[in-house]
C-alpha positions in Angstrom: 28.8 12.4 14.7 29.3 10.3 11.5 28.5 6.7 11.8 31.1 5.1 14.2 33.2 2.2 13.2 35.2 -0.6 14.8 38.4 -2.1 13.4 38.0 -5.5 11.7 40.8 -6.9 13.8 39.0 -6.0 17.0 35.8 -7.6 15.8 37.7 -10.7 14.5 39.4 -11.1 17.9 35.9 -11.2 19.6 34.7 -13.7 17.0 37.7 -16.0 17.5 37.2 -16.0 21.3 33.5 -16.9 20.9 34.5 -19.8 18.5 36.9 -21.1 21.1 34.0 -21.1 23.5 31.9 -23.2 21.3 30.1 -20.8 18.9 30.0 -21.6 15.2 31.6 -19.0 13.0 28.9 -19.2 10.4 26.2 -18.8 13.0 27.9 -15.8 14.4 28.1 -14.2 11.0 24.5 -15.0 10.2 23.1 -13.7 13.4 25.2 -10.5 13.6 25.1 -9.7 9.9 28.9 -9.4 9.8 30.4 -10.9 6.7 33.4 -13.1 7.4 35.3 -11.6 4.4 35.0 -8.1 6.0 37.2 -9.3 8.8 40.1 -10.5 6.6 42.0 -7.1 6.6 42.7 -6.3 10.2 42.9 -2.5 9.5 39.6 -2.3 7.6 36.4 -1.2 9.4 32.9 -2.4 10.2 30.0 -0.3 11.5 29.8 0.0 15.3 26.2 -1.3 15.1 27.6 -4.5 13.5 30.1 -4.9 16.4 27.3 -4.5 18.9 25.3 -7.2 17.1 28.3 -9.5 17.0 28.9 -9.1 20.7 25.4 -10.0 21.6 25.3 -12.9 19.2 28.7 -14.1 20.6 27.5 -14.0 24.2 24.4 -16.0 23.3 26.0 -18.6 21.0 29.0 -19.0 23.3 26.8 -19.3 26.4 29.0 -16.7 28.2 27.2 -13.6 29.5 30.6 -12.2 30.7 32.2 -12.6 27.3 33.2 -8.9 27.0 35.0 -9.1 30.3 36.8 -12.3 29.2 37.7 -10.7 25.9 39.5 -7.9 27.7 41.1 -10.3 30.1 42.4 -12.9 27.7 42.9 -11.4 24.3 46.2 -9.4 23.9 45.2 -6.1 22.2 48.6 -6.1 20.4 47.4 -9.1 18.4 44.3 -7.3 17.1 45.4 -3.7 16.8 48.5 -1.6 16.3 47.4 0.3 19.4 48.6 -2.6 21.6 52.0 -2.6 20.0 52.4 1.1 20.6 51.6 0.7 24.2 54.3 -2.0 24.5 56.8 0.3 22.9 56.0 3.2 25.2 58.4 4.2 27.9 55.9 4.2 30.8 52.2 4.1 31.6 52.0 7.9 31.3 53.2 7.8 27.7 51.0 4.7 26.9 48.0 6.5 28.3 48.6 9.5 26.0 49.0 7.1 23.0 45.8 5.3 24.0 43.8 8.4 23.7 45.4 9.4 20.4 44.9 6.0 18.7 41.9 4.4 20.4 39.7 5.4 17.4 41.7 2.9 15.4 40.1 0.2 17.6 36.7 1.7 18.1 35.2 5.1 17.5 33.1 6.5 20.3 31.0 9.7 20.9 32.7 11.2 24.0 31.6 13.9 26.4 32.4 17.4 25.1 33.9 15.9 22.0 37.1 15.3 24.0 39.3 12.3 24.8 37.6 9.1 25.7 39.9 8.3 28.7 40.6 11.0 31.2 42.6 11.2 34.4 40.6 12.8 37.2 41.5 13.3 40.8 39.5 13.4 44.0 40.1 12.7 47.7 40.5 9.0 47.0 43.2 9.4 44.4 43.4 9.4 40.6 40.9 7.8 38.4 41.0 6.6 34.7 37.5 7.7 33.6 35.8 6.4 30.4 34.0 9.6 29.2 32.0 8.1 26.3 28.4 9.3 26.1 25.5 6.9 26.9 27.8 4.0 28.1 24.9 2.0 29.5 23.5 1.4 26.1 26.4 -0.9 25.4 28.1 -1.6 28.8 30.1 -4.5 27.1 32.4 -1.9 25.7 33.2 -0.6 29.2 33.7 -4.2 30.4 36.2 -5.1 27.7 38.0 -1.8 27.9 38.5 -1.9 31.7 39.4 -5.6 31.6 42.1 -4.7 29.0 43.4 -1.7 30.9 43.8 -3.8 34.1 44.8 -7.1 32.7 47.2 -6.1 29.9 50.0 -4.9 32.3 49.8 -8.3 34.1 51.4 -10.0 31.1 54.6 -8.3 32.1 54.2 -7.1 35.7 51.9 -8.5 38.5 51.9 -5.2 40.4 48.2 -4.3 41.0 46.7 -1.7 38.8 43.2 -1.0 40.4 42.3 -0.1 43.9 38.6 0.1 43.0 36.3 0.1 39.9 33.1 2.1 39.6 30.6 1.4 36.9 27.4 3.3 35.9 25.5 0.2 34.7 23.6 -2.1 37.0 25.0 -5.4 38.3 24.6 -7.8 35.3 24.6 -10.8 37.6 28.2 -11.9 37.5 29.9 -9.7 40.1 32.2 -12.4 41.1 33.8 -12.4 37.6 34.3 -8.7 37.8 36.1 -8.9 41.1 38.1 -12.0 40.0 39.3 -10.2 36.9 39.8 -6.7 38.3 41.2 -7.9 41.7 39.5 -4.9 43.2 36.2 -3.9 44.8 33.5 -3.1 42.2 30.6 -0.6 42.6 27.7 -0.8 40.2 25.3 2.1 39.6 28.1 4.6 40.2 28.3 8.2 38.9 31.1 7.4 36.5 32.9 4.6 34.8 36.3 4.8 36.4 39.3 2.8 37.6 40.9 4.1 40.8 44.6 3.4 40.1 47.5 3.1 42.5 49.5 6.3 43.0 52.6 5.1 41.1 50.7 3.8 38.1 51.6 6.6 35.7 55.3 6.3 36.3 55.5 2.5 35.9 58.0 1.5 33.2 56.9 -0.5 30.1 59.4 -0.4 27.1 58.8 -4.1 26.2 59.7 -3.3 22.6 62.8 -1.5 21.3 62.4 2.3 21.3 62.9 2.6 17.6 59.8 0.5 17.1 57.8 3.3 18.8 58.5 5.7 15.9 57.8 3.1 13.2 54.5 2.0 14.8 53.4 5.6 15.4 54.1 6.5 11.8 51.9 3.6 10.6 49.2 4.4 13.2 49.2 8.1 12.0 48.6 7.0 8.5 45.7 4.7 9.5 44.3 7.5 11.6 44.5 10.0 8.7 42.8 7.4 6.5 40.0 7.0 9.0 39.5 10.7 9.3 39.5 11.1 5.5 36.8 8.4 5.2 34.5 10.6 7.3 34.7 13.5 4.9 32.9 13.7 1.5 36.3 14.5 -0.1 37.8 11.4 1.5 34.9 9.2 0.3 35.1 10.7 -3.2 38.9 9.9 -3.3 38.1 6.4 -2.1 35.7 5.9 -5.1 38.0 7.5 -7.6 41.1 5.4 -6.7 40.1 2.1 -8.3 38.4 3.7 -11.4 40.9 6.4 -12.4 42.6 4.2 -15.0 39.3 3.6 -16.8 39.2 7.2 -17.9 35.6 7.5 -16.7 36.1 9.3 -13.4 33.1 11.5 -13.9 31.2 13.2 -11.2 28.0 11.4 -12.3 29.7 8.0 -11.9 31.1 8.9 -8.4 27.7 10.2 -7.3 26.0 7.0 -8.4 28.5 4.9 -6.5 28.0 7.0 -3.4 24.2 6.6 -3.8 23.6 10.4 -3.9 22.6 12.8 -6.6 25.1 14.9 -8.5 23.6 18.0 -6.9 23.9 16.6 -3.4 27.6 15.6 -4.0 28.2 19.1 -5.3 26.7 20.7 -2.2 28.6 18.5 0.2 32.0 19.2 -1.5 31.2 22.9 -1.6 30.5 22.8 2.2 34.1 21.4 2.6 35.5 24.1 0.5 36.4 22.0 -2.5 35.1 21.1 -6.0 34.9 17.7 -7.7 37.3 18.9 -10.4 39.8 20.1 -7.8 39.7 16.8 -5.8 40.2 14.8 -9.0 43.1 17.0 -10.1 44.8 16.9 -6.8 44.4 13.1 -6.5 45.9 12.6 -10.0 48.8 14.9 -9.0 49.5 13.0 -5.8 49.3 9.6 -7.5 51.5 10.6 -10.4 54.2 11.7 -8.0 53.9 8.4 -6.1 54.2 6.3 -9.3 57.1 8.3 -10.7 59.0 8.4 -7.5 58.6 4.7 -7.1 60.2 4.2 -10.6 58.4 0.9 -11.2 56.2 2.2 -14.1 57.0 4.3 -17.1 55.7 7.8 -17.8 53.2 6.5 -20.2 52.0 3.8 -17.8 51.7 6.5 -15.1 49.5 8.6 -17.5 47.2 5.6 -18.0 47.0 4.8 -14.2 45.9 8.4 -13.3 43.3 8.5 -16.1 44.9 10.2 -19.1 44.4 8.4 -22.4 46.8 11.0 -24.1 50.4 11.1 -22.7 50.7 14.6 -24.1 47.8 15.8 -22.0 49.3 14.1 -19.0 52.6 15.9 -19.6 50.8 19.3 -19.8 49.0 18.6 -16.6 52.1 17.4 -14.8 54.0 20.5 -15.9 51.1 22.6 -14.5 51.4 20.7 -11.2 55.1 20.7 -10.7 56.7 23.2 -13.2 58.6 20.4 -15.1 57.8 17.5 -17.4 57.3 14.0 -16.0 60.2 12.7 -18.0 62.5 15.4 -16.6 61.4 14.6 -13.1 61.9 10.9 -13.6 65.4 11.5 -15.1 66.4 13.7 -12.1 65.3 11.0 -9.7 67.4 8.4 -11.5 70.4 10.8 -11.3 69.8 11.3 -7.6 69.7 7.6 -7.0 72.9 6.9 -8.9 74.7 9.7 -7.0 73.5 8.4 -3.6 74.6 4.9 -4.5 78.1 5.9 -5.7 
């Protein structure tokens, strides 16, 4: 899979916990290689490898080998990711579980068995298990620790009803079993055949709805946009668009310039776009079309300003392109939008 990433909010939450436990922020950044400014925007991303380095630096500098467990136990995921808010707006645990699988990549991307969902419900003679299906979990068991602590502890903020009957972990006992059992409030088995939480039989039906229902739709719409942006960033087309956006207005949105900024040759960029069924010229044209509609519908800039923002030095050339895209001139479209607004307001 493409290089996995972690949300900046999730990484920042870990750093803040380590600082509270005595680690110095600058030392955490230096040892992990994570730049503090990269954590300013909660929805931005850092490489998964950087998060692993941050976790290990945080454990050492905070003097807490069980830091990942404590992160899941004490930090409200709703404060570091939109995923937590969606969970709180869900009707019940069954719906929250479905949303967890849909949006968990917004927190951390993982390589999962069979390319499927990360968390799966599996039944056996003991009951139903929540199983973490990521591949090679023992290479970074801290992610299992924080995820399971979050799944078990988050509901306690609203309801003390026990979640776990047992917890099975594929990694070896790291030396702080007592912390596992204090936090999970259930027997723990290390060296097991799966990473799973045996949940109580009524767990899926337990009601949540701690936020108004209308918030669920608003939050889901925002999360879908973030998810689409994340998916786009994995494609060559998405990366090209990301490079083009801030340079369109310069009028120098050439393939050569984009290739240089992506640190690839023009030929390599051509081949990668072709493999996705697009061309550079087509991506550029569609991006200009999309942005032109956005600017004109927003009605905060003029037609000439819109032409400049999407990379046309000649307003007449922009008008011809716009008519090719939409079948009408930009001025006509802008005028029709103004009429519609006045009609709606009257």
